[in-house]
C-alpha positions as CSV (number, residue, x, y, z in Angstrom):
1,H,-0.3,-0.1,-0.1
2,S,1.8,3.4,-1.2
3,P,1.5,6.6,1.0
4,P,-0.8,9.2,0.0
5,L,-0.2,11.6,-3.2
6,Q,0.8,14.9,-1.8
7,L,-0.8,18.0,-3.7
8,P,1.6,20.6,-4.9
9,S,1.9,23.7,-2.6
10,A,-0.3,26.5,-3.7
11,S,2.5,29.2,-2.3
12,R,5.7,29.1,-4.1
13,R,7.5,30.8,-1.1
14,E,6.9,27.3,0.4
15,D,8.5,25.2,-2.0
16,K,12.0,27.6,-2.0
17,P,13.8,27.3,1.2
18,E,14.6,30.1,3.1
19,V,18.0,32.1,2.3
20,T,19.5,34.3,5.2
21,L,21.6,36.8,3.5
22,P,24.8,38.1,5.4
23,P,23.9,41.7,7.6
24,Q,25.8,43.6,5.0
25,K,24.0,42.2,2.0
26,R,20.8,42.9,3.8
27,D,21.7,46.3,4.7
28,R,22.6,47.3,1.1
29,H,19.0,46.2,-0.1
30,A,17.3,47.7,2.7
31,H,19.1,51.1,1.9
32,A,18.3,50.4,-2.1
33,Y,14.8,50.1,-1.3
34,T,14.4,53.3,1.0
35,R,16.5,55.1,-1.7
36,Q,14.0,54.3,-4.2
37,L,11.0,55.1,-1.7
38,M,12.7,58.6,-1.3
39,E,12.9,58.9,-4.7
40,T,9.5,58.6,-5.7
41,E,8.2,60.5,-2.9
42,S,10.5,63.3,-3.6
43,R,9.5,63.3,-7.6
44,M,5.6,63.1,-6.4
45,S,6.0,65.7,-4.4
46,R,7.7,68.3,-7.1
47,E,4.8,66.7,-9.5
48,A,2.4,67.9,-7.1
49,W,3.8,71.4,-6.5
50,V,3.6,72.0,-10.0
51,R,0.0,70.9,-10.4
52,A,-1.0,73.5,-7.5
53,T,1.5,76.2,-8.9
54,D,-0.4,76.0,-12.1
55,A,-4.1,75.6,-10.4
56,S,-3.2,78.9,-8.5
57,D,-1.6,80.8,-11.4
58,L,-4.8,80.1,-13.4
59,V,-7.1,81.0,-10.8
60,H,-5.0,84.1,-10.3
61,G,-5.5,84.7,-13.9
62,E,-9.2,84.3,-13.9
63,V,-9.6,86.9,-11.1
64,M,-7.7,89.5,-12.8
65,S,-9.7,89.2,-15.7
66,L,-12.7,89.3,-13.6
67,R,-11.4,92.5,-11.9
68,T,-10.7,93.9,-15.4
69,T,-14.5,93.2,-16.7
70,V,-16.2,94.7,-13.4
């Protein structure tokens, strides 16, 4: 009588042995990820600033236009 069949794992992580990186390499990965997050946040902040400035300039122009027509 043979043992029951094992179903394949639903999770790929369970199939792979866990690898422990040396602390220096872990730190390098963490630093690269943090740097990427900071660069993304910086870019998004600049883009938001430009949109806000453009909107402010547009409203200012409309207000000035209304003042000259009244």
